[in-house]
N, C-alpha and C positions, 0 to 999 in steps of 0.2 A: 336269429341266424337263418338265412335262406339256404335251401339245399338244391343242388343242380346235378343232373346227369346229362352229359353230352354224348350222343350216340353217333357212331358211324352208321351209315344206312346200307349201302350196297355191299352185300357179303355178310353183313351183321344182322340187321333187322329184315333184310330182303335176301332171298336165296337166288342162285344163278340157274336154277332148274329150267325155267322157261327159255332162257337164252341158249342153253345147251340143247334143249329139245328142238328149238327152231333151227339151229345149225344141223342137227341130225336129219330133220325133215327136208331141209333145203339142199344140202350138199353131202349128207352122210354117206351114201354109196360111193361117191367120187373120192371122198377122203379115205374110206375104208379100203378102196382099191389100191391105195398107196400105204396101207397098214397104219393109218392115222385114225384114231377114234374121235368122234365128235367132241367128247368131253375134253380130250387132250388138246385138240385144236382150239376149243373155246378158251381154255386156260392160257394157252400159249399166245393167242391173239390178244386177249385181255391184258395179260402180263406185259407183252411187248408194248402195248399202248400206254400202260401205266408208267413203264420205264421212260419212254420218250416224252410223255406228258410231263413227268417230273423233271427230266433233264431240261426241257424247254423252259419250264417254270423257274428253275433255279438259275438259269442263265439269262433271265430277264426277258424271255420271248414267249410269254404265256399264250397258250391256245386252248380253247375248250376241249375237254376230253373226247367228246364225240367226234370232233373233226380229226383228231389224232388217230383215233381208232379206225375211222373210215379209211384214212390214207394208208394205213399199215396192212390192210387185208392181203394184198398180193405179196408184199414182202414177207409176211408171216408164213404164207403158204410155201414160198420159195425156201425160207429158212427151215421149214419142216421137211424139206426134201423133194418138193415138186418143182422140177426144173423150169418149166415154162407155164406158170400158173395162169397167165392171161390167155393162153390158148385153150384152157380147160374150163375156167370159171368166168363168170360174167359180172358186170356191175350190178345187174338186176339181182343176181344171187347174193352179192355182197350186201346190198341194201336190205334184202329179206332177212339175212342173218343178223344184220345190225339192228333191225327192227325188234328182234327178239330181246334185245337189251332193254327195250322200253316196255316189255311185257312181263317183267319180273313180278313176283308175288311175295307177300310177307312170309317170312320163315315161321315155322310152327312155334308157337309160344311167344311171338313178338308182342302181340296185343296184351296178353296176360302180363308179360314182363313190365310193360310200360304202365299198365293200370295198377299193378302192385306198387310201383314206385310213386305214382301220383297219389295213391291212397295214403302213403306215408309222408306226404308233404313235399316230395321232390318235384321240381319243374324239369321237364324232359325236353331236351333240345336235339336237333339233328345237324351235324356238320358233314357236308357232302362235297365231292369233287364234281358232281353232276349239276345240271340246271334244276332249279327248284320246281318248275312246272312238271318235268318228267318224274323227278324223285317223289314229289308229293302225290303224283298220280298212282304210285305203287300202293299208297295207303288208301286212296279213294277207291281203287278197284277192289280192295278188300273190304269195302263198306265202312271205312273208318276215316273220318276227317281229322287231319292233324293240323294244329294252328299254324298258319302261314308265318306268323311273327316269330315262331320258334324254329324256323329253318334258317340255316346259314350255308351259303354255297361259296366254294372257292372261286367260282366264276365272278362273284361280286367282290371278292377280296383281291383278286389278281395274283394270288400266290397259292400254291397247291400243297396239300399234305404230302410228305412229312416235313416240309419246311416249318420251322417252329413258329413263324409268323402267322401261319394259318390257325394254329391252336391258340396262340396268344391273343389273336383278335377276338376269340370267343371268351377265353379266360378273363380278359380284362373287362368284359361286360358285367362281371359279378363283383360284389363287394369283397373287401379284403377278408372279412371274417366268415364268408359263406363256405359251405361244404361244396366241393367241386370235384366231380367224378367224370372220367372219360371212359366210355365202354365201347368195345369193338371185338370182332372175331378175327382181326388181323393183329398179331402181336407187335408188328412194326409200328402200327398206328397207336396202340396203347402206350408203348414204351416211349414214343416221341412226345405224346401228350404229357407224360409225366415229367418231361424235361422242362416244361414251363410252369409246373406246379400242380397239375391235376393228380388226383389219386386214380389208379388204373384198375379197370375191371376187364378181364379177358374171358371170352367164351370160346371153347375149343371146338365147337360144332362144325366149323368150316375147315380149319387147318389141321385139326387133330393133334399135330405135333407142335408144342410150344417153341422148341428150339431155344431153350432158356440160356444156353451157353453163349448165344449170340445177343439176345435182346434183354436178358436179365429178368428178374422177378418183378411181379406186380402185386398189388394189395389183394385182389380177388381173382380167383380162377374157378370157372365152372364149366360143366359139360353141356349146359343148355341155357337159354336166355332166362327162363323162369328161375332156375337155380342161381344164376348170376344176380338177378334182382333181389332175391331173398338174402344173398350174402352181402350185398351192398347195404341193405336195410339193417341186417344184423350188425355189420361192422359199424354203421352209423350210430347204433343204439348203445354200443359199448362205452 
């Protein structure tokens, strides 16, 4: 029996710290003059992009995530309370902020987490909404080459998470009797993957609050990536 763990990448194995730092360095004082912190704008912009990206995908009008995020910069500023954002901010600033999303780095414990799983015979996969070259670059900048053949991008599937087809496309690669886990720091992600048959592992390091009453329980919950790996291994050995 083969054993597989499919990871979400951005937000799970990779943190958003560099993205937030780039926003702070580029437009931080302008945001703060409107009582908006760089961290809050980073979250709001990213979340707005994820929402529209998902709506486009589920209505059959898929567009790459980066294109959607780029297009929503000024709208997000407006929705945050800045009445005429195009009079205050520029396209050059937008591109500089967006570039921060390509500078993300691995979360603490990510490498140890994956190495622990591999040592126990798990094949580790990545399923991402981003393009493979950019997402794989996060690993390479950390001095770690992740096998290209174990990356799956929604850009190649033409359907985005949390549409069940995105998870099923990966799930169906594995044999019926295989052990199949999906691991993420987004509970919506883990709970959706469980709908197609994956066992779910959730790391609370990013969201802190599981909101179990909305998303339901999963098989493994841990406060760090390394602890999550150990719990998956232990659960598999029972």
